C-alpha positions in Angstrom: -158.9 112.1 -105.8 -159.6 109.1 -103.5 -163.2 108.6 -102.4 -164.1 106.2 -99.6 -167.4 104.9 -100.9 -167.9 102.4 -98.0 -166.0 102.0 -94.8 -166.0 99.5 -92.0 -166.0 99.8 -88.2 -164.1 102.9 -86.9 -160.5 102.4 -85.8 -161.3 103.1 -82.2 -164.1 100.5 -82.1 -161.7 97.9 -83.6 -159.1 98.8 -81.0 -161.5 98.3 -78.1 -162.5 94.9 -79.5 -158.9 93.9 -79.9 -158.2 95.0 -76.3 -160.9 92.6 -75.1 -159.2 89.8 -77.0 -155.8 90.6 -75.4 -157.2 90.4 -71.9 -159.1 87.2 -72.5 -156.0 85.5 -73.9 -153.8 86.7 -71.1 -156.1 85.2 -68.5 -156.5 81.8 -70.3 -152.8 81.4 -70.9 -152.1 82.1 -67.2 -154.7 79.6 -66.1 -153.3 76.9 -68.4 -149.8 77.5 -67.3 -151.0 77.0 -63.7 -153.4 74.1 -64.0 -152.1 72.3 -67.1 -154.3 69.6 -68.5 -157.1 70.4 -66.1 -157.4 73.9 -67.5 -157.0 72.6 -71.1 -159.9 70.2 -70.5 -162.1 72.9 -69.0 -161.6 75.3 -71.9 -162.0 72.6 -74.5 -165.3 71.7 -72.9 -166.4 75.3 -72.6 -165.5 76.5 -76.1 -165.7 73.3 -78.2 -167.9 71.0 -76.1 -165.2 68.5 -76.5 -164.0 66.4 -73.5 -162.5 63.1 -74.6 -160.6 60.7 -72.4 -157.4 61.6 -74.3 -156.9 64.5 -76.7 -154.2 62.7 -78.6 -155.4 60.4 -81.4 -154.2 56.8 -81.5 -153.0 55.2 -84.7 -156.3 53.3 -84.9 -158.3 56.5 -84.5 -156.3 58.2 -87.2 -156.8 55.2 -89.5 -160.5 55.3 -88.8 -160.7 58.9 -90.0 -158.8 58.0 -93.2 -161.0 55.1 -93.8 -164.1 57.2 -93.5 -163.1 59.3 -96.6 -163.7 58.4 -100.2 -160.9 57.4 -102.6 -161.5 60.7 -104.4 -161.1 62.6 -101.1 -157.8 61.0 -100.5 -156.6 61.6 -104.1 -157.6 65.3 -103.9 -155.7 65.7 -100.6 -152.7 64.0 -102.0 -152.8 66.1 -105.2 -152.8 69.3 -103.1 -150.0 68.0 -101.0 -147.9 67.2 -104.0 -148.2 70.7 -105.2 -147.3 72.3 -101.9 -144.4 69.8 -101.4 -143.0 70.5 -104.9 -142.9 74.2 -104.4 -141.4 73.9 -100.9 -138.7 71.6 -102.3 -137.9 74.3 -105.0 -137.7 76.9 -102.2 -135.3 74.7 -100.3 -132.9 74.8 -103.3 -132.5 78.5 -102.7 -131.1 77.9 -99.2 -127.5 76.7 -99.0 -124.7 76.6 -96.4 -121.7 78.9 -97.2 -118.1 78.9 -96.2 -115.5 81.3 -97.5 -111.9 82.4 -96.6 -112.5 86.2 -96.2 -108.9 86.9 -95.3 -105.8 84.7 -95.5 -106.4 82.1 -92.8 -109.8 83.4 -91.7 -112.8 81.1 -92.5 -116.4 82.4 -92.0 -119.5 80.5 -92.8 -123.1 79.7 -91.9 -125.1 76.5 -91.6 -128.8 76.2 -92.2 -130.2 74.0 -89.4 -133.9 73.0 -89.2 -135.8 73.3 -85.9 -136.2 70.3 -83.8 -139.9 70.6 -82.7 -142.7 72.5 -84.3 -146.4 72.9 -83.3 -148.7 73.3 -86.3 -152.2 74.6 -85.6 -155.0 73.8 -88.1 -158.2 75.9 -87.7 -161.4 73.9 -88.0 -164.1 75.1 -85.6 -166.4 76.6 -88.3 -164.9 74.8 -91.3 -162.6 71.8 -91.5 -159.7 73.8 -93.0 -157.5 70.8 -93.9 -155.4 72.9 -96.3 -153.6 74.4 -93.3 -152.3 70.9 -92.5 -150.4 70.9 -95.8 -149.1 74.4 -95.3 -147.7 73.9 -91.8 -146.9 70.2 -91.3 -145.7 69.3 -94.8 -143.6 72.4 -95.3 -141.9 71.8 -91.9 -141.1 68.2 -92.9 -139.6 69.4 -96.2 -137.5 71.7 -94.2 -136.2 68.8 -92.1 -138.0 69.4 -88.8 -137.7 66.3 -86.7 -140.9 66.3 -84.8 -144.2 68.0 -85.6 -147.2 68.2 -83.2 -150.5 69.0 -84.9 -153.6 70.4 -83.3 -157.1 71.0 -84.8 -160.4 71.5 -83.0 -163.2 69.0 -83.3 -165.8 69.5 -86.1 -169.4 68.8 -85.4 -168.6 66.9 -82.2 -165.9 64.6 -83.4 -162.4 64.7 -85.0 -162.5 66.3 -88.5 -161.7 63.2 -90.6 -160.4 65.2 -93.6 -158.1 67.3 -91.3 -156.8 64.2 -89.5 -156.1 62.5 -92.9 -154.3 65.6 -94.2 -152.3 65.9 -90.9 -151.2 62.2 -91.1 -150.4 62.3 -94.8 -148.4 65.4 -94.3 -146.2 63.7 -91.8 -147.4 64.8 -88.3 -145.7 62.9 -85.5 -148.5 63.5 -83.0 -152.1 64.6 -83.7 -154.3 66.2 -81.0 -158.0 67.0 -81.4 -157.8 70.3 -79.6 -158.6 73.9 -80.7 -158.2 77.6 -79.9 -156.0 79.2 -77.2 -155.8 75.9 -75.3 -154.2 74.1 -78.3 -151.6 76.8 -78.9 -150.8 76.9 -75.2 -150.4 73.1 -75.0 -147.9 73.1 -77.8 -146.0 76.2 -76.7 -145.9 75.5 -72.9 -146.0 71.7 -72.9 -147.8 69.8 -70.1 -147.0 67.2 -67.6 -148.7 63.8 -67.9 -152.0 63.2 -66.1 -154.2 60.2 -65.7 -155.4 60.4 -69.3 -152.9 62.3 -71.3 -149.1 61.8 -71.9 -146.6 64.5 -71.2 -146.2 67.0 -74.0 -142.7 68.6 -74.6 -142.9 72.2 -75.5 -142.2 73.0 -79.2 -139.6 75.5 -80.5 -142.0 77.3 -82.9 -145.7 77.7 -83.5 -147.1 77.9 -87.0 -150.5 78.2 -88.6 -153.4 80.6 -89.0 -156.3 81.1 -86.7 -159.0 83.4 -85.4 -158.2 86.6 -83.5 -157.8 84.6 -80.2 -155.3 82.1 -81.7 -153.3 84.9 -83.4 -153.2 86.9 -80.1 -152.1 83.8 -78.2 -149.2 83.3 -80.6 -148.3 87.0 -80.2 -148.3 86.7 -76.4 -146.3 83.4 -76.4 -143.6 84.8 -78.8 -140.3 84.9 -77.0 -141.0 81.7 -75.1 -141.3 80.1 -78.5 -140.8 81.3 -82.0 -143.8 82.0 -84.2 -144.1 82.0 -88.0 -146.1 85.3 -88.1 -149.3 86.9 -87.1 -151.8 85.1 -89.3 -155.5 85.9 -88.7 -158.2 86.9 -89.1 -158.2 86.5 -92.8 -158.0 89.7 -95.0 -158.5 90.2 -98.7 -158.2 93.0 -101.2 -159.2 93.2 -104.8 -157.6 95.8 -107.0 -159.6 96.1 -110.2 -160.7 98.2 -113.2 -163.2 97.9 -116.0 -161.5 94.8 -117.4 -163.6 92.7 -115.0 -167.2 93.0 -113.8 -168.7 93.7 -110.4 -170.0 90.1 -110.0 -166.5 88.6 -110.2 -165.3 91.2 -107.7 -168.1 90.4 -105.3 -167.4 86.7 -105.5 -163.7 87.2 -104.8 -164.4 89.4 -101.8 -167.1 87.2 -100.3 -164.9 84.1 -100.9 -162.7 85.4 -98.1 -165.3 87.2 -96.0 -166.9 83.8 -95.1 -163.8 83.0 -93.0 -165.3 85.0 -90.1 -167.4 88.0 -89.2 -164.3 90.1 -88.5 -162.5 89.4 -91.8 -161.6 92.7 -93.6 -162.5 92.8 -97.4 -161.5 95.8 -99.5 -162.1 96.8 -103.1 -159.8 99.4 -104.6 -160.9 100.4 -108.1 -160.7 103.2 -110.6 -164.0 102.1 -112.1 -166.9 104.2 -111.0 -169.2 101.6 -112.5 -167.8 98.8 -110.3 -167.8 101.1 -107.2 -171.5 101.9 -107.8 -172.6 98.4 -108.7 -170.7 96.4 -106.0 -173.0 96.9 -103.0 -176.0 95.5 -104.8 -173.9 92.8 -106.4 -172.6 91.7 -103.0 -176.2 91.2 -101.9 -176.9 89.2 -105.1 -173.9 86.9 -104.5 -174.7 86.4 -100.8 -178.1 84.9 -101.8 -176.3 81.9 -103.3 -173.8 81.3 -100.5 -174.8 79.1 -97.6 -172.1 81.0 -95.6 -174.0 84.3 -96.0 -174.7 84.7 -92.3 -170.9 85.1 -91.7 -169.9 86.7 -94.9 -172.6 89.4 -94.8 -171.4 90.5 -91.3 -167.8 90.7 -92.4 -168.9 92.9 -95.4 -171.1 95.1 -93.3 -168.6 95.7 -90.5 -165.3 95.4 -92.3 -166.0 95.9 -96.0 -164.6 98.9 -97.9 -164.9 100.3 -101.3 -162.2 102.8 -102.3 -162.6 104.7 -105.6 -159.4 106.2 -107.1 -158.7 108.2 -110.2 -155.3 106.7 -111.1 -153.2 103.6 -110.7 -150.8 105.6 -108.5 -153.6 106.3 -106.1 -154.7 102.6 -106.1 -151.1 101.6 -105.4 -150.8 104.1 -102.5 -154.0 102.8 -100.9 -153.0 99.2 -101.2 -149.6 99.9 -99.7 -151.2 101.7 -96.8 -153.7 98.9 -96.0 -151.2 96.1 -96.6 -153.7 93.3 -96.9 -153.0 89.6 -96.5 -154.3 88.6 -99.9 -154.2 91.0 -102.8 -156.0 90.0 -106.0 -155.1 92.2 -109.0 -157.4 92.3 -112.0 -156.5 95.3 -114.3 -155.2 96.1 -117.7 -151.7 96.5 -116.2 -151.2 93.9 -113.5 -147.4 94.1 -113.9 -147.5 97.8 -112.7 -148.7 96.6 -109.3 -146.5 93.5 -109.3 -143.4 95.6 -109.9 -144.3 98.4 -107.5 -146.1 96.8 -104.5 -144.0 96.2 -101.4 -146.6 95.7 -98.6 -148.8 92.5 -98.9 -149.0 88.9 -97.9 -149.4 87.2 -101.3 -150.3 88.4 -104.8 -152.8 86.8 -107.1 -152.2 88.2 -110.6 -155.0 88.3 -113.2 -158.6 87.2 -113.4 -157.7 83.5 -114.2 -156.4 82.9 -110.7 -157.8 83.7 -107.2 -157.2 83.5 -103.5 -159.0 80.2 -103.2 -156.5 78.5 -105.6 -153.7 79.7 -103.3 -155.5 78.7 -100.2 -156.2 75.2 -101.2 -154.2 73.6 -104.0 -151.9 75.6 -106.3 -148.7 75.1 -104.3 -147.9 78.4 -102.6 -148.3 78.6 -98.8 -151.5 80.1 -97.5 -150.3 81.0 -94.0 -149.7 84.7 -94.6 -149.1 87.9 -92.6 -152.2 89.9 -91.4 -152.6 93.1 -89.4 -150.2 95.0 -91.7 -147.4 92.5 -90.8 -146.6 92.2 -94.6 -144.6 95.4 -94.1 -141.9 93.4 -92.4 -142.4 89.7 -93.2 -143.5 87.4 -95.9 -145.6 84.3 -95.5 -144.8 80.8 -94.2 -142.2 78.9 -96.3 -139.5 76.3 -95.7 -137.1 79.1 -94.7 -139.2 79.9 -91.6 -138.3 76.5 -90.2 -134.6 77.0 -90.8 -132.2 78.7 -88.4 -129.1 80.2 -90.1 -126.2 79.9 -87.7 -122.8 81.5 -88.3 -119.4 80.1 -87.4 -115.8 81.2 -87.7 -112.4 79.4 -87.8 -108.9 80.9 -87.9 -106.3 78.6 -89.4 -103.0 80.3 -88.7 -101.2 82.2 -85.9 -100.6 85.1 -88.2 -104.3 85.5 -89.0 -105.2 85.4 -85.3 -102.6 88.0 -84.5 -103.7 90.3 -87.3 -107.4 90.1 -86.3 -106.4 90.4 -82.6 -104.5 93.6 -83.0 -107.5 95.3 -84.7 -109.9 93.8 -82.1 -107.8 95.0 -79.2 -107.8 98.6 -80.4 -111.5 98.5 -81.1 -112.3 97.1 -77.6 -110.2 99.8 -76.1 -112.3 102.4 -77.9 -115.4 100.9 -76.2 -113.6 100.6 -72.8 -114.2 96.8 -72.7 -111.2 95.5 -70.8 -112.3 91.9 -70.7 -113.0 91.8 -74.4 -109.6 93.5 -75.1 -107.8 90.9 -73.0 -109.4 88.1 -75.0 -107.6 89.5 -78.1 -104.4 90.6 -76.3 -103.6 87.2 -74.8 -103.7 85.6 -78.2 -101.5 88.3 -79.7 -99.0 87.9 -76.9 -98.9 84.1 -77.2 -99.0 83.8 -81.0 -97.1 86.8 -82.3 -93.7 85.8 -83.6 
């Protein structure tokens, strides 16, 4: 039997909040499309208190950010980027062009072609999340993307030096200090030049995580440009049993709850002991986190404890919820690994955790949220690749053979023009 020990905000209340976000984003995107840089400047001033002469950083400004970091800072950024780059290169090895003669004289194939222009968003309003620079920019460059525009909001009233360094080292071609809806709009819609800012050419795809407003802006812009996936707000789930203790579970939940006050965190367990101890343990761990003001709200409003009797019930609940991050700490992790189908990324065993994946281990941390893991995985080099098919017919005989089939099939569909495309070749080439 499944018991819901703690639940978050009711679904209807969440829906109403989401509707407010939708309307806000619609209005801001429409204004930016109409007024361009003027609107972008207004929203940057309003939301981030950031109103520079130019939003694009010069090479000198980029270098100043890099120079402000310690040698250890740079080494750590480069270590993380090495891991992300290595895994992305390994993933690229799984993508290949194909060409095959499927019938005598009939050649079919596909080519993998990287996108030309990508916009990479790096969230950084509350925290300078430099890891997102590795995940978006570096992965795009490994895939072969020609031009990457990078945007991140200011941090404490100035460019976030660590983010700028990570963006530059990852290979960004243009770096803008700009956040939120206005940044996403700039990259997706482009902008004509004004007195202080150069023209921006619209990108082909937007990538990167963000808050609810950034995620919604990407959703509304999808179609005009591609998007990687709906990534944000952050979600995490811990599936556990008595092989771990409630303190570890609390730490792993709150480690993601600190992303924002609307970040869902869920514990699914078959341990009555953990289910009973966890609320108090959450309070104990919060005391030692300086992000407690945010994490505590996320736990209060979006935290859940689900007590199950069996592994099968735990699996069913995890599949229903379809969380972005799923940490599994049980005596049979492989059961979940083999049977789970709905999630963003898995973290198997107590030795690893979501933070490793977020920051340094090498997998990409831009992952599907809002149950999107039912139909897509996370960001990887393949997201930047377009697979285009082509065909070639080498002989008259092959064209006639395919044409005769095609003609009859077009006739079944009453497509006279399509049929004539086939028939004219049959008439001219048939011996």
